[in-house]
C-alpha positions, 0 to 999 in steps of 0.5 A: 692327697692330704694328710687328713685324708691319708688318715682317714683313707679307710675309714667311712665317714659320713660327714666332714668338716675340716676347720684350721685355727692360728690362733694368737695371743689370750684366746680359748674356743668353746664348742657345745655338745656335736652329733657327731665324733669331732677330730681335732690335729695340733700343728703347732704349740701346746694346748689343753683340751677339756671335755666336759669338765671332768677330763682334760688333756695336754697337746703337742704339736703332731698329737690328734684328738678324736672326740665321740659325738656328745660331749661340749668341750673348750681348747685353751692354750694354758690350764684353765681353773673353771670352765663349762658352766 
């Protein structure tokens, strides 16, 4: 059983999609509002998650971020001055 399956063993999800990112260099990831919650597990490096232009968190390896449905967001390896116009 993989790590995500163990973590969510007692949680019943209607839909699950897994994405594994291994970004390098100067990058950022922007996502529009989703109809379902979005879960990120950070395995290496630090990143910043920005939600709806107002909130941000710095994530480290081993951190898990669960974003509720309906929130567009951005992930970047460094602080951003102006995002999600």
